[in-house]
N, C-alpha and C positions, 0 to 999 in steps of 0.2 A: 808903600802900602799897596801900590798896584801890583808889585811882584808877589806879594802874599796872596792876593786875590787870584792871580793867574795860576799859581801852583795848586791852590785849593780847587779851582775850577777844573784843571786837568785831572786831578785825582778823582773827581766825581764822574768823569767821562771814561775812565779806564775800565776795560772788560775783565772777565775772569781769566782770559788767556793772555799770559804775559810773555811766554817763551815760545819759540818755534816747536819745541817738543810737545808742549801742551796743545798747540794748534794741530799737529799731526794726530795726536791721540783723540782729539775731539772730532776730527774729520773721519777717521777710521771708525770710531764708535757710532757716529751718526749713520753709517752704512751697515755695519755689522749687527748692531742691536735690532733694527727693524727686520733685516733679513732673517735673523735667528728666530724672532718672534713669528714671522710668517711661516717658516718651516715647521716650527713646533705646532702651530695651529693647523697646518695642513696634515701633519701626522695625527693629530688628535681627531680630526674630522674624517679623514679618508682611509687610513691604513687598515686593511684586512677586515674580515667579517668578525666583529666582536659580538659574541652571543651574550645575551642577558644572563644574569645569575640564575642557574637552574634550568636554563632553556637549551634544548638541543635542536631547535628549529632549523638551523642552517647546517647541521651535520650531514655528512654524505648519506647516511642511512635515512634520515628524515626527508631529504630531497628525493631520494630514490623511491620512498613510499608515496610521495605526492605525485610523482610523474609516472608511476607504474600504469600499465594498461587497465582500463575499467573492467574488462571481462577477460575470461580465458576459455579456451576450448579444451574439453576433456573428452577423449575418445574412449568409449566403453564397449566392451564386447556385448553385442546384441543378444547373444544366447544366455547372458546372465552369468553369475558366478558359478564355479564348478560345484561348490557346496553351498546350499542355502542355509542361512543362519536361522536358528530356532526362534520362535515367537517371543520367548522370555528374553533372549539376548537382544533382539530388536527393540522390545519394550524398554529394557534398561537403557539402551543407547539413545532412542528417539522419543519415546512416549512418556517416560517416567517423570520428566521435569514437570509436567502438568497433571498427569493422571495419578501420580503417587500422592500428591498433595491436594488435588482438587482445585488447582489454580484456574482462574478465568472461567469458572463454571464447569470444568471438565469432570466427568464422573470418575470417582476414585475406583481404583482396582479393588475388587472384592466387595463393593457396595451393591448388593443385589437389588435394592430398591431403586438405585440410580440407573442401573443397567437394564432392569426389567423392561421398560418401555422401548428401549433401543433394541434389545434382543428380539422383541416381538416383530419388529420391522424386518428382521432377517439379516443374514450375513452380507448379502449383496448391498443392502442399504448402508450397513456399517462400513463396508469396504469403500463404497463410493464417497461417503462422508470423509473417510480418512485420506483417500487419494486426492480428492478435490478440495477438501477443507469445508468447514461448517462453523458458523458463528465466529467465535474468537480463535478457533483452531485453523491454522494455515494448512495449505495443501502439503501432504507428505509424499506424494508421488513425484518421481523424477529426481529424487535426491540420492543420497548415498546407498539407500536400500532399494531393492527391486520391488515391484508391485506385489509379487508373491510373498516377499519377506514382510512387507507392511501388512498383507493379509494374515500372515501367521501371527503378527503382533496383535491384530484385531481379534483373532480367534482366542489368543491367550488371555487378553483382557476380558472379553465377553464370557469365556468359560470360567474365569475367576469370579464373575458376577452371576453365575448360575446357568449360563447357556451350555449347550451340548454340541457345539459346532465341531466339525472335523477339520483338522489342519490341512490347508491347501497343499497339494503336491507340486513338485517341480514341473515346469511347463513341458520339458522333454519327456518326463514320465507320463504325463497325461496325454501328450500327443502320440506316444508309442502305444499306450493302452487303447486309444480310440480305434486304430485299425484292427487290433485283436478283438475288440468288442464287436466291430462290424463283421468280422469273419466268423464269429461264433453264432451269429443270427442266422 
């Protein structure tokens, strides 16, 4: 009876590893499985810049846009363009966005009632308002167009509203005519 209890007692204390082959497999698996899991987690967390769906925030172009200089220097010829653009051309490029629709309280082109009080102040007052800005209109001077071209656009808009302003001449032409006028006196 004691032999039966002894074999039963030994059977309860036996582990799942019964052969040397099973022991080697268990030891190798106990090292390989955790190392594999650590490598997979490291790849998931750290490898490469993974952009979100629909995002190009980390693309080379987006990074270049973010680190570009804040300002730039443009060197222009002080004598102005060789050929001045007409008032209508400057109006279409610079002024039509607001003055064609009357946005932000801008007087519409051709509306004599809206332009009447402004025309009474004279061309110089209109040009100063255009170059330096007034109310919701930002300053137009110093941009793509010269002051003379902005003046031509002002004359174009005012004349559409009933004024009879003469279109400003090119600065070189007015400077050349000044000595001729002084010589004729």
